BADO-100881 format. One record per atom (N, C-alpha, C, O, CB): residue number from 1; atom name; residue in three letters; x, y, z. Coordinates in nm, 3 decimals. Atoms other than C-alpha are relative to their C-alpha. Glycine has a CB too. Layout:
# residues N
ATOM NUM CA ALA X Y Z
...
***
This chain:
# residues 106
ATOM 1 N MET 0.100 -0.110 -0.011
ATOM 1 CA MET -0.008 -0.001 0.009
ATOM 1 C MET 0.096 0.128 -0.013
ATOM 1 O MET 0.064 0.223 -0.084
ATOM 1 CB MET -0.092 -0.004 0.149
ATOM 2 N TRP -0.066 -0.119 -0.020
ATOM 2 CA TRP 0.263 0.242 0.082
ATOM 2 C TRP 0.114 0.037 -0.114
ATOM 2 O TRP 0.178 0.142 -0.116
ATOM 2 CB TRP 0.059 -0.009 0.138
ATOM 3 N THR -0.077 -0.033 0.108
ATOM 3 CA THR 0.468 0.195 -0.241
ATOM 3 C THR -0.054 0.113 -0.079
ATOM 3 O THR -0.174 0.122 -0.109
ATOM 3 CB THR 0.019 -0.112 -0.079
ATOM 4 N GLY 0.044 -0.100 0.080
ATOM 4 CA GLY 0.471 0.503 -0.437
ATOM 4 C GLY -0.056 0.128 0.077
ATOM 4 O GLY -0.072 0.239 0.025
ATOM 4 CB GLY -0.098 -0.059 -0.087
ATOM 5 N VAL 0.037 -0.126 -0.091
ATOM 5 CA VAL 0.352 0.726 -0.148
ATOM 5 C VAL 0.114 0.078 0.028
ATOM 5 O VAL 0.215 0.020 0.067
ATOM 5 CB VAL -0.061 -0.038 0.139
ATOM 6 N PRO -0.128 -0.052 -0.027
ATOM 6 CA PRO 0.596 1.005 -0.110
ATOM 6 C PRO 0.033 -0.002 0.147
ATOM 6 O PRO -0.057 0.000 0.232
ATOM 6 CB PRO 0.008 0.135 -0.053
ATOM 7 N VAL -0.047 -0.020 -0.129
ATOM 7 CA VAL 0.809 1.020 0.198
ATOM 7 C VAL 0.051 0.135 0.043
ATOM 7 O VAL 0.142 0.188 -0.019
ATOM 7 CB VAL 0.096 -0.088 0.019
ATOM 8 N GLU -0.023 -0.137 -0.042
ATOM 8 CA GLU 0.834 1.340 0.374
ATOM 8 C GLU 0.101 0.009 0.135
ATOM 8 O GLU 0.052 -0.033 0.240
ATOM 8 CB GLU -0.146 0.065 0.030
ATOM 9 N ALA -0.069 -0.028 -0.116
ATOM 9 CA ALA 1.103 1.415 0.628
ATOM 9 C ALA -0.063 0.103 0.079
ATOM 9 O ALA -0.070 0.212 0.023
ATOM 9 CB ALA 0.131 0.035 -0.030
ATOM 10 N ILE 0.074 -0.098 -0.065
ATOM 10 CA ILE 0.908 1.605 0.913
ATOM 10 C ILE 0.082 0.049 0.127
ATOM 10 O ILE 0.057 0.148 0.197
ATOM 10 CB ILE -0.140 -0.055 0.036
ATOM 11 N ALA -0.095 -0.059 -0.119
ATOM 11 CA ALA 1.186 1.624 1.172
ATOM 11 C ALA 0.127 -0.096 0.006
ATOM 11 O ALA 0.134 -0.204 -0.053
ATOM 11 CB ALA -0.084 0.001 0.162
ATOM 12 N ASP -0.140 0.091 0.003
ATOM 12 CA ASP 1.539 1.485 1.244
ATOM 12 C ASP -0.041 -0.145 0.062
ATOM 12 O ASP -0.084 -0.165 0.175
ATOM 12 CB ASP 0.137 0.076 0.103
ATOM 13 N GLY 0.029 0.141 -0.031
ATOM 13 CA GLY 1.490 1.113 1.247
ATOM 13 C GLY -0.152 -0.045 -0.005
ATOM 13 O GLY -0.189 -0.148 0.052
ATOM 13 CB GLY 0.053 -0.027 0.138
ATOM 14 N ILE 0.125 0.039 0.014
ATOM 14 CA ILE 1.127 1.111 1.157
ATOM 14 C ILE -0.054 0.024 -0.134
ATOM 14 O ILE -0.053 0.138 -0.182
ATOM 14 CB ILE -0.074 0.058 0.095
ATOM 15 N GLU 0.052 0.016 0.148
ATOM 15 CA GLU 0.975 1.021 0.813
ATOM 15 C GLU -0.145 -0.031 -0.007
ATOM 15 O GLU -0.185 -0.129 0.055
ATOM 15 CB GLU 0.075 -0.115 -0.077
ATOM 16 N ARG 0.149 0.036 0.020
ATOM 16 CA ARG 0.594 1.029 0.717
ATOM 16 C ARG -0.044 -0.014 -0.133
ATOM 16 O ARG 0.009 0.048 -0.226
ATOM 16 CB ARG -0.087 0.099 0.058
ATOM 17 N GLN 0.066 0.027 0.131
ATOM 17 CA GLN 0.393 0.911 0.439
ATOM 17 C GLN -0.165 0.000 0.043
ATOM 17 O GLN -0.218 -0.062 0.135
ATOM 17 CB GLN 0.059 -0.157 -0.070
ATOM 18 N MET 0.144 -0.031 -0.039
ATOM 18 CA MET 0.022 1.032 0.423
ATOM 18 C MET -0.095 -0.049 -0.123
ATOM 18 O MET -0.054 -0.042 -0.239
ATOM 18 CB MET -0.018 0.170 0.030
ATOM 19 N VAL 0.112 0.014 0.104
ATOM 19 CA VAL -0.307 0.921 0.227
ATOM 19 C VAL -0.121 0.022 0.071
ATOM 19 O VAL -0.140 -0.015 0.187
ATOM 19 CB VAL -0.007 -0.139 -0.073
ATOM 20 N TRP 0.114 -0.051 -0.064
ATOM 20 CA TRP -0.632 1.062 0.284
ATOM 20 C TRP -0.102 0.005 -0.101
ATOM 20 O TRP -0.079 0.006 -0.222
ATOM 20 CB TRP 0.022 0.132 0.063
ATOM 21 N GLY 0.135 -0.001 0.085
ATOM 21 CA GLY -0.999 1.071 0.160
ATOM 21 C GLY -0.067 0.131 0.058
ATOM 21 O GLY -0.008 0.230 0.102
ATOM 21 CB GLY -0.106 -0.148 0.023
ATOM 22 N GLU 0.067 -0.143 -0.040
ATOM 22 CA GLU -1.268 1.325 0.247
ATOM 22 C GLU -0.024 0.012 0.170
ATOM 22 O GLU -0.033 0.122 0.225
ATOM 22 CB GLU -0.164 0.014 -0.084
ATOM 23 N ARG 0.015 -0.011 -0.117
ATOM 23 CA ARG -1.313 1.238 0.597
ATOM 23 C ARG 0.080 -0.083 0.102
ATOM 23 O ARG 0.044 -0.086 0.220
ATOM 23 CB ARG -0.116 -0.012 0.010
ATOM 24 N ILE -0.101 0.101 -0.058
ATOM 24 CA ILE -1.020 0.985 0.710
ATOM 24 C ILE 0.129 0.035 -0.042
ATOM 24 O ILE 0.146 0.078 -0.156
ATOM 24 CB ILE -0.024 -0.144 -0.041
ATOM 25 N MET -0.142 -0.029 0.055
ATOM 25 CA MET -0.657 1.035 0.693
ATOM 25 C MET 0.083 -0.132 0.064
ATOM 25 O MET 0.051 -0.177 0.173
ATOM 25 CB MET 0.068 0.167 0.057
ATOM 26 N ILE -0.094 0.087 -0.079
ATOM 26 CA ILE -0.382 0.765 0.767
ATOM 26 C ILE 0.133 0.031 -0.054
ATOM 26 O ILE 0.151 0.073 -0.168
ATOM 26 CB ILE -0.031 -0.157 -0.010
ATOM 27 N GLY -0.129 -0.052 -0.001
ATOM 27 CA GLY -0.016 0.822 0.810
ATOM 27 C GLY 0.104 -0.125 0.046
ATOM 27 O GLY 0.075 -0.196 0.141
ATOM 27 CB GLY 0.002 0.131 0.100
ATOM 28 N ARG -0.077 0.105 -0.038
ATOM 28 CA ARG 0.269 0.576 0.831
ATOM 28 C ARG 0.130 0.084 0.035
ATOM 28 O ARG 0.185 0.159 -0.046
ATOM 28 CB ARG 0.014 -0.120 -0.114
ATOM 29 N LEU -0.125 -0.067 -0.053
ATOM 29 CA LEU 0.561 0.709 1.037
ATOM 29 C LEU 0.126 -0.071 0.041
ATOM 29 O LEU 0.114 -0.159 0.127
ATOM 29 CB LEU -0.036 0.067 0.110
ATOM 30 N ARG -0.119 0.080 -0.041
ATOM 30 CA ARG 0.922 0.582 1.073
ATOM 30 C ARG 0.075 0.086 0.066
ATOM 30 O ARG 0.107 0.196 0.020
ATOM 30 CB ARG 0.079 -0.064 -0.107
ATOM 31 N PHE -0.112 -0.071 -0.104
ATOM 31 CA PHE 1.142 0.697 1.356
ATOM 31 C PHE 0.114 -0.078 0.041
ATOM 31 O PHE 0.111 -0.194 0.083
ATOM 31 CB PHE -0.062 0.040 0.136
ATOM 32 N ASP -0.153 0.043 -0.036
ATOM 32 CA ASP 1.508 0.648 1.418
ATOM 32 C ASP -0.005 -0.029 0.151
ATOM 32 O ASP -0.087 0.028 0.223
ATOM 32 CB ASP 0.121 0.125 -0.034
ATOM 33 N PRO -0.001 0.012 -0.135
ATOM 33 CA PRO 1.594 0.517 1.752
ATOM 33 C PRO 0.036 0.127 0.084
ATOM 33 O PRO 0.121 0.205 0.040
ATOM 33 CB PRO 0.087 -0.105 0.028
ATOM 34 N ARG -0.015 -0.105 -0.084
ATOM 34 CA ARG 1.581 0.774 2.043
ATOM 34 C ARG -0.091 0.127 -0.061
ATOM 34 O ARG -0.093 0.232 0.003
ATOM 34 CB ARG 0.158 0.031 0.013
ATOM 35 N ALA 0.068 -0.113 0.052
ATOM 35 CA ALA 1.366 1.006 1.838
ATOM 35 C ALA -0.121 0.021 0.099
ATOM 35 O ALA -0.157 -0.066 0.179
ATOM 35 CB ALA -0.045 -0.023 -0.155
ATOM 36 N SER 0.114 -0.022 -0.083
ATOM 36 CA SER 1.072 1.169 2.008
ATOM 36 C SER -0.110 0.110 -0.050
ATOM 36 O SER -0.069 0.204 -0.117
ATOM 36 CB SER 0.054 0.040 0.133
ATOM 37 N THR 0.102 -0.107 0.027
ATOM 37 CA THR 0.736 1.377 1.957
ATOM 37 C THR -0.028 0.063 0.103
ATOM 37 O THR -0.032 -0.002 0.207
ATOM 37 CB THR -0.116 -0.039 -0.050
ATOM 38 N ALA 0.043 -0.087 -0.103
ATOM 38 CA ALA 0.640 1.647 2.167
ATOM 38 C ALA -0.143 -0.036 0.058
ATOM 38 O ALA -0.235 -0.067 -0.018
ATOM 38 CB ALA 0.001 0.141 -0.054
ATOM 39 N VAL 0.145 0.018 -0.033
ATOM 39 CA VAL 0.338 1.597 2.388
ATOM 39 C VAL -0.083 0.110 -0.055
ATOM 39 O VAL -0.040 0.226 -0.060
ATOM 39 CB VAL -0.023 -0.007 0.151
ATOM 40 N HIS 0.083 -0.109 0.070
ATOM 40 CA HIS 0.052 1.780 2.220
ATOM 40 C HIS -0.152 -0.067 -0.003
ATOM 40 O HIS -0.169 -0.183 0.037
ATOM 40 CB HIS 0.064 0.038 -0.167
ATOM 41 N SER 0.132 0.031 0.025
ATOM 41 CA SER -0.313 1.743 2.155
ATOM 41 C SER -0.072 0.069 -0.107
ATOM 41 O SER -0.030 0.181 -0.134
ATOM 41 CB SER -0.066 0.018 0.111
ATOM 42 N HIS 0.076 -0.046 0.109
ATOM 42 CA HIS -0.565 1.811 1.868
ATOM 42 C HIS -0.142 -0.038 0.009
ATOM 42 O HIS -0.176 -0.123 0.091
ATOM 42 CB HIS 0.054 -0.050 -0.122
ATOM 43 N PRO 0.148 0.026 -0.002
ATOM 43 CA PRO -0.938 1.803 1.806
ATOM 43 C PRO -0.018 -0.131 -0.090
ATOM 43 O PRO -0.136 -0.163 -0.104
ATOM 43 CB PRO -0.090 0.135 -0.061
ATOM 44 N HIS 0.002 0.113 0.079
ATOM 44 CA HIS -0.882 1.493 1.585
ATOM 44 C HIS -0.004 -0.122 0.078
ATOM 44 O HIS 0.073 -0.142 0.172
ATOM 44 CB HIS 0.107 0.000 -0.085
ATOM 45 N GLU -0.005 0.146 -0.060
ATOM 45 CA GLU -0.972 1.137 1.683
ATOM 45 C GLU 0.116 -0.076 -0.044
ATOM 45 O GLU 0.131 -0.078 -0.166
ATOM 45 CB GLU -0.124 -0.085 -0.041
ATOM 46 N GLN -0.122 0.081 0.066
ATOM 46 CA GLN -0.653 0.922 1.638
ATOM 46 C GLN 0.008 -0.139 0.055
ATOM 46 O GLN 0.001 -0.155 0.177
ATOM 46 CB GLN 0.144 0.072 0.028
ATOM 47 N ILE -0.035 0.138 -0.028
ATOM 47 CA ILE -0.597 0.552 1.646
ATOM 47 C ILE 0.150 -0.004 -0.072
ATOM 47 O ILE 0.185 0.039 -0.182
ATOM 47 CB ILE -0.120 -0.116 -0.065
ATOM 48 N THR -0.146 0.031 0.038
ATOM 48 CA THR -0.221 0.446 1.645
ATOM 48 C THR 0.034 -0.157 0.001
ATOM 48 O THR 0.017 -0.217 0.107
ATOM 48 CB THR 0.099 0.076 0.103
ATOM 49 N ILE -0.028 0.139 0.011
ATOM 49 CA ILE -0.116 0.089 1.533
ATOM 49 C ILE 0.173 0.009 0.003
ATOM 49 O ILE 0.233 0.090 -0.068
ATOM 49 CB ILE -0.075 -0.073 -0.149
ATOM 50 N VAL -0.133 -0.001 0.002
ATOM 50 CA VAL 0.256 0.008 1.623
ATOM 50 C VAL 0.027 -0.127 -0.092
ATOM 50 O VAL 0.000 -0.244 -0.066
ATOM 50 CB VAL 0.064 -0.001 0.146
ATOM 51 N GLU -0.044 0.092 0.117
ATOM 51 CA GLU 0.381 -0.165 1.314
ATOM 51 C GLU 0.126 -0.082 0.025
ATOM 51 O GLU 0.132 -0.202 0.000
ATOM 51 CB GLU 0.027 0.085 -0.127
ATOM 52 N ARG -0.139 0.072 -0.032
ATOM 52 CA ARG 0.752 -0.241 1.425
ATOM 52 C ARG 0.041 0.083 0.128
ATOM 52 O ARG 0.010 0.201 0.145
ATOM 52 CB ARG 0.125 0.011 -0.135
ATOM 53 N GLY -0.083 -0.077 -0.094
ATOM 53 CA GLY 0.951 -0.158 1.736
ATOM 53 C GLY -0.074 0.012 0.138
ATOM 53 O GLY -0.185 -0.038 0.156
ATOM 53 CB GLY 0.032 0.146 -0.061
ATOM 54 N ARG 0.072 -0.034 -0.141
ATOM 54 CA ARG 0.866 -0.050 2.101
ATOM 54 C ARG 0.041 0.148 0.024
ATOM 54 O ARG 0.145 0.207 -0.007
ATOM 54 CB ARG 0.054 -0.105 0.136
ATOM 55 N VAL 0.014 -0.145 -0.014
ATOM 55 CA VAL 0.777 0.289 2.207
ATOM 55 C VAL -0.072 0.034 0.124
ATOM 55 O VAL -0.173 -0.027 0.158
ATOM 55 CB VAL -0.071 0.059 -0.116
ATOM 56 N ARG 0.053 -0.053 -0.139
ATOM 56 CA ARG 0.701 0.470 2.535
ATOM 56 C ARG -0.099 0.119 -0.035
ATOM 56 O ARG -0.046 0.222 -0.077
ATOM 56 CB ARG 0.131 0.056 0.104
ATOM 57 N PHE 0.095 -0.104 0.021
ATOM 57 CA PHE 0.383 0.690 2.490
ATOM 57 C PHE -0.022 0.069 0.136
ATOM 57 O PHE -0.016 0.003 0.240
ATOM 57 CB PHE -0.132 -0.056 -0.061
ATOM 58 N THR 0.048 -0.078 -0.119
ATOM 58 CA THR 0.288 0.957 2.746
ATOM 58 C THR -0.160 0.043 -0.057
ATOM 58 O THR -0.187 0.107 -0.159
ATOM 58 CB THR 0.115 0.148 0.037
ATOM 59 N VAL 0.150 -0.040 0.037
ATOM 59 CA VAL -0.100 0.992 2.737
ATOM 59 C VAL -0.056 0.052 0.116
ATOM 59 O VAL -0.068 -0.018 0.216
ATOM 59 CB VAL -0.093 -0.118 -0.051
ATOM 60 N ASP 0.086 -0.059 -0.094
ATOM 60 CA ASP -0.285 1.240 2.944
ATOM 60 C ASP 0.096 -0.022 0.133
ATOM 60 O ASP 0.047 -0.052 0.242
ATOM 60 CB ASP -0.159 -0.074 0.004
ATOM 61 N GLY -0.091 -0.018 -0.146
ATOM 61 CA GLY 0.026 1.251 3.205
ATOM 61 C GLY 0.040 -0.144 0.030
ATOM 61 O GLY 0.124 -0.157 0.118
ATOM 61 CB GLY -0.094 0.070 0.146
ATOM 62 N THR -0.041 0.134 -0.038
ATOM 62 CA THR 0.058 0.855 3.212
ATOM 62 C THR 0.075 -0.049 -0.095
ATOM 62 O THR 0.037 -0.030 -0.211
ATOM 62 CB THR -0.103 -0.089 0.027
ATOM 63 N GLU -0.086 0.070 0.093
ATOM 63 CA GLU 0.338 0.663 3.046
ATOM 63 C GLU -0.059 -0.151 -0.021
ATOM 63 O GLU -0.100 -0.217 0.075
ATOM 63 CB GLU 0.154 -0.001 0.059
ATOM 64 N ARG 0.017 0.131 0.037
ATOM 64 CA ARG 0.262 0.335 2.864
ATOM 64 C ARG 0.087 -0.043 -0.110
ATOM 64 O ARG 0.119 0.031 -0.202
ATOM 64 CB ARG -0.131 -0.021 -0.033
ATOM 65 N MET -0.080 0.065 0.102
ATOM 65 CA MET 0.468 0.100 2.664
ATOM 65 C MET -0.074 -0.076 -0.101
ATOM 65 O MET -0.168 -0.146 -0.066
ATOM 65 CB MET 0.092 -0.087 0.058
ATOM 66 N ALA 0.072 0.065 0.109
ATOM 66 CA ALA 0.358 -0.031 2.334
ATOM 66 C ALA 0.116 -0.063 -0.102
ATOM 66 O ALA 0.226 -0.012 -0.125
ATOM 66 CB ALA -0.103 0.113 -0.076
ATOM 67 N SER -0.097 0.064 0.099
ATOM 67 CA SER 0.522 -0.269 2.085
ATOM 67 C SER -0.083 -0.053 -0.115
ATOM 67 O SER -0.204 -0.034 -0.130
ATOM 67 CB SER 0.088 -0.119 0.067
ATOM 68 N ALA 0.084 0.030 0.126
ATOM 68 CA ALA 0.440 -0.427 1.760
ATOM 68 C ALA -0.127 -0.077 0.025
ATOM 68 O ALA -0.136 -0.166 0.110
ATOM 68 CB ALA 0.082 -0.082 -0.100
ATOM 69 N GLY 0.128 0.059 -0.023
ATOM 69 CA GLY 0.074 -0.516 1.719
ATOM 69 C GLY -0.098 0.066 0.094
ATOM 69 O GLY -0.218 0.041 0.094
ATOM 69 CB GLY 0.020 -0.127 0.046
ATOM 70 N ASP 0.096 -0.086 -0.107
ATOM 70 CA ASP -0.058 -0.275 2.002
ATOM 70 C ASP -0.074 0.096 -0.084
ATOM 70 O ASP -0.016 0.142 -0.183
ATOM 70 CB ASP 0.088 0.090 0.123
ATOM 71 N VAL 0.087 -0.098 0.029
ATOM 71 CA VAL -0.332 -0.048 1.914
ATOM 71 C VAL -0.044 0.105 0.095
ATOM 71 O VAL -0.115 0.069 0.189
ATOM 71 CB VAL -0.099 -0.057 -0.040
ATOM 72 N LEU 0.046 -0.089 -0.093
ATOM 72 CA LEU -0.387 0.278 2.091
ATOM 72 C LEU -0.111 0.104 -0.057
ATOM 72 O LEU -0.123 0.123 -0.178
ATOM 72 CB LEU 0.121 0.070 0.054
ATOM 73 N HIS 0.104 -0.070 0.061
ATOM 73 CA HIS -0.681 0.518 2.069
ATOM 73 C HIS 0.027 0.129 0.090
ATOM 73 O HIS 0.043 0.120 0.212
ATOM 73 CB HIS -0.157 -0.075 0.006
ATOM 74 N PHE -0.013 -0.119 -0.050
ATOM 74 CA PHE -0.637 0.891 2.138
ATOM 74 C PHE -0.128 0.095 -0.026
ATOM 74 O PHE -0.143 0.157 -0.131
ATOM 74 CB PHE 0.122 0.051 -0.055
ATOM 75 N PRO 0.129 -0.082 0.013
ATOM 75 CA PRO -0.973 1.073 2.192
ATOM 75 C PRO 0.028 0.146 -0.034
ATOM 75 O PRO 0.129 0.204 0.006
ATOM 75 CB PRO -0.084 -0.006 0.134
ATOM 76 N SER -0.011 -0.164 0.043
ATOM 76 CA SER -1.015 1.429 2.051
ATOM 76 C SER 0.048 0.075 0.148
ATOM 76 O SER -0.008 0.052 0.255
ATOM 76 CB SER -0.179 0.074 -0.063
ATOM 77 N GLY -0.040 -0.081 -0.100
ATOM 77 CA GLY -0.829 1.666 2.286
ATOM 77 C GLY 0.098 -0.061 0.110
ATOM 77 O GLY 0.146 0.008 0.200
ATOM 77 CB GLY -0.117 0.048 0.059
ATOM 78 N VAL -0.082 0.063 -0.115
ATOM 78 CA VAL -0.624 1.412 2.497
ATOM 78 C VAL 0.148 0.017 -0.047
ATOM 78 O VAL 0.178 -0.002 -0.165
ATOM 78 CB VAL -0.039 -0.165 0.028
ATOM 79 N SER -0.122 -0.024 0.021
ATOM 79 CA SER -0.254 1.491 2.531
ATOM 79 C SER 0.073 -0.120 -0.014
ATOM 79 O SER 0.053 -0.219 0.056
ATOM 79 CB SER 0.047 0.078 0.091
ATOM 80 N HIS -0.072 0.137 0.016
ATOM 80 CA HIS -0.008 1.245 2.392
ATOM 80 C HIS 0.141 0.036 -0.079
ATOM 80 O HIS 0.150 0.133 -0.154
ATOM 80 CB HIS -0.101 -0.116 -0.095
ATOM 81 N GLY -0.124 -0.002 0.056
ATOM 81 CA GLY 0.344 1.209 2.280
ATOM 81 C GLY 0.071 -0.144 -0.015
ATOM 81 O GLY 0.013 -0.242 0.033
ATOM 81 CB GLY 0.078 0.091 0.081
ATOM 82 N ALA -0.064 0.128 0.000
ATOM 82 CA ALA 0.595 0.921 2.205
ATOM 82 C ALA 0.150 0.023 0.004
ATOM 82 O ALA 0.201 0.121 -0.049
ATOM 82 CB ALA -0.042 -0.085 -0.122
ATOM 83 N THR -0.136 0.003 -0.019
ATOM 83 CA THR 0.949 0.848 2.292
ATOM 83 C THR 0.039 -0.136 -0.051
ATOM 83 O THR 0.002 -0.238 0.006
ATOM 83 CB THR 0.040 0.027 0.146
ATOM 84 N ILE -0.056 0.108 0.043
ATOM 84 CA ILE 1.124 0.605 2.084
ATOM 84 C ILE 0.125 -0.053 0.075
ATOM 84 O ILE 0.217 0.022 0.107
ATOM 84 CB ILE 0.024 0.022 -0.126
ATOM 85 N LEU -0.114 0.052 -0.068
ATOM 85 CA LEU 1.362 0.351 2.257
ATOM 85 C LEU 0.124 -0.020 -0.086
ATOM 85 O LEU 0.168 0.070 -0.157
ATOM 85 CB LEU -0.037 -0.126 0.062
ATOM 86 N ASP -0.138 0.013 0.074
ATOM 86 CA ASP 1.678 0.198 2.104
ATOM 86 C ASP -0.036 -0.085 -0.122
ATOM 86 O ASP 0.047 -0.172 -0.148
ATOM 86 CB ASP 0.125 -0.076 0.096
ATOM 87 N GLU 0.003 0.068 0.119
ATOM 87 CA GLU 1.540 0.052 1.788
ATOM 87 C GLU -0.084 0.083 -0.088
ATOM 87 O GLU -0.151 0.167 -0.028
ATOM 87 CB GLU -0.049 -0.139 0.015
ATOM 88 N GLU 0.092 -0.048 0.078
ATOM 88 CA GLU 1.350 0.180 1.471
ATOM 88 C GLU -0.151 -0.019 0.046
ATOM 88 O GLU -0.188 -0.121 0.104
ATOM 88 CB GLU 0.026 -0.055 -0.122
ATOM 89 N VAL 0.151 0.030 -0.023
ATOM 89 CA VAL 0.979 0.220 1.514
ATOM 89 C VAL -0.085 0.059 -0.113
ATOM 89 O VAL -0.072 0.173 -0.159
ATOM 89 CB VAL -0.052 0.063 0.141
ATOM 90 N VAL 0.083 -0.057 0.110
ATOM 90 CA VAL 0.720 0.238 1.251
ATOM 90 C VAL -0.153 0.003 0.077
ATOM 90 O VAL -0.192 -0.084 0.154
ATOM 90 CB VAL 0.008 -0.104 -0.153
ATOM 91 N LEU 0.132 -0.021 -0.060
ATOM 91 CA LEU 0.367 0.368 1.354
ATOM 91 C LEU -0.108 0.032 -0.122
ATOM 91 O LEU -0.083 0.093 -0.226
ATOM 91 CB LEU 0.008 0.127 0.112
ATOM 92 N VAL 0.109 -0.041 0.118
ATOM 92 CA VAL 0.039 0.390 1.149
ATOM 92 C VAL -0.081 0.069 0.097
ATOM 92 O VAL -0.123 0.018 0.201
ATOM 92 CB VAL -0.090 -0.132 -0.094
ATOM 93 N ASP 0.117 -0.087 -0.044
ATOM 93 CA ASP -0.183 0.684 1.246
ATOM 93 C ASP -0.119 0.022 -0.087
ATOM 93 O ASP -0.112 0.051 -0.207
ATOM 93 CB ASP 0.049 0.127 0.027
ATOM 94 N ILE 0.133 -0.021 0.069
ATOM 94 CA ILE -0.550 0.712 1.159
ATOM 94 C ILE -0.063 0.098 0.055
ATOM 94 O ILE -0.090 0.082 0.174
ATOM 94 CB ILE -0.087 -0.110 0.000
ATOM 95 N PHE 0.070 -0.117 -0.026
ATOM 95 CA PHE -0.720 1.039 1.185
ATOM 95 C PHE -0.143 0.030 -0.050
ATOM 95 O PHE -0.181 0.005 -0.165
ATOM 95 CB PHE 0.077 0.092 -0.044
ATOM 96 N SER 0.151 -0.050 0.056
ATOM 96 CA SER -1.078 1.166 1.162
ATOM 96 C SER -0.038 0.110 0.101
ATOM 96 O SER -0.031 0.103 0.223
ATOM 96 CB SER -0.131 -0.133 0.000
ATOM 97 N PRO -0.024 -0.022 0.141
ATOM 97 CA PRO -1.136 1.410 1.039
ATOM 97 C PRO 0.148 0.024 -0.050
ATOM 97 O PRO 0.250 0.017 0.019
ATOM 97 CB PRO -0.080 0.115 -0.037
ATOM 98 N ILE -0.160 -0.010 0.037
ATOM 98 CA ILE -0.837 1.472 0.827
ATOM 98 C ILE 0.042 0.124 0.045
ATOM 98 O ILE -0.028 0.223 0.066
ATOM 98 CB ILE 0.038 -0.009 -0.159
ATOM 99 N ARG -0.073 -0.132 -0.073
ATOM 99 CA ARG -0.565 1.713 0.962
ATOM 99 C ARG 0.037 0.073 -0.121
ATOM 99 O ARG 0.126 0.038 -0.199
ATOM 99 CB ARG 0.145 -0.032 0.104
ATOM 100 N GLU -0.020 -0.118 0.107
ATOM 100 CA GLU -0.581 2.007 0.726
ATOM 100 C GLU 0.144 0.036 -0.008
ATOM 100 O GLU 0.208 0.038 -0.113
ATOM 100 CB GLU -0.084 0.135 0.038
ATOM 101 N GLU -0.144 -0.052 -0.016
ATOM 101 CA GLU -0.242 2.125 0.859
ATOM 101 C GLU 0.097 -0.091 -0.075
ATOM 101 O GLU 0.192 -0.038 -0.133
ATOM 101 CB GLU 0.043 0.008 0.155
ATOM 102 N PHE -0.097 0.084 0.050
ATOM 102 CA PHE -0.066 1.801 0.730
ATOM 102 C PHE 0.001 0.018 -0.168
ATOM 102 O PHE 0.102 -0.001 -0.235
ATOM 102 CB PHE -0.033 -0.152 0.052
ATOM 103 N LEU 0.007 -0.025 0.134
ATOM 103 CA LEU -0.192 1.880 0.377
ATOM 103 C LEU 0.075 0.102 -0.059
ATOM 103 O LEU 0.113 0.107 -0.176
ATOM 103 CB LEU -0.116 0.021 -0.029
ATOM 104 N LYS -0.082 -0.125 0.051
ATOM 104 CA LYS -0.011 2.205 0.373
ATOM 104 C LYS 0.144 -0.007 0.003
ATOM 104 O LYS 0.217 0.068 -0.062
ATOM 104 CB LYS -0.031 0.119 0.080
ATOM 105 N SER -0.142 0.008 -0.022
ATOM 105 CA SER 0.323 2.080 0.489
ATOM 105 C SER 0.064 -0.090 -0.132
ATOM 105 O SER 0.184 -0.087 -0.160
ATOM 105 CB SER 0.027 -0.074 0.155
ATOM 106 N GLY -0.067 0.089 0.115
ATOM 106 CA GLY 0.371 1.837 0.182
ATOM 106 C GLY -0.001 0.066 -0.117
ATOM 106 O GLY 0.046 0.014 -0.218
ATOM 106 CB GLY -0.066 -0.134 -0.028
***
C-alpha cells in the first residue's frame, strides 16, 4: 500500500507518508532510535497501530509502553506524545477528520 506514496522528512529522525480521503487520513511514520514527539493534543480522533518496534507513549500524563501489534486510541483533545527507545519504530496513525495542516506541509 505504501509503495509510491511520497516520503516526507518532518523532523530529525522522523519520516512520514500520508494518504487521505474526504473524512479520514492515515499516515505511516518511521522513527530513528531515540527520536521523540512533543506531547501535544488536537481536536482529531486518532488511532495508532505499532507496526514495528517498541515505543513509550505519554497519554494524559501517564506513561504506557507499546510494541508491534499494539493499538492505541487517542480521543479528541487528549494530550499524547511518543519516545522511541533503542530500535527503529514504525507507527500507523489514523485520523478523523483529516488534519488539514498535514496537507499544507507536503
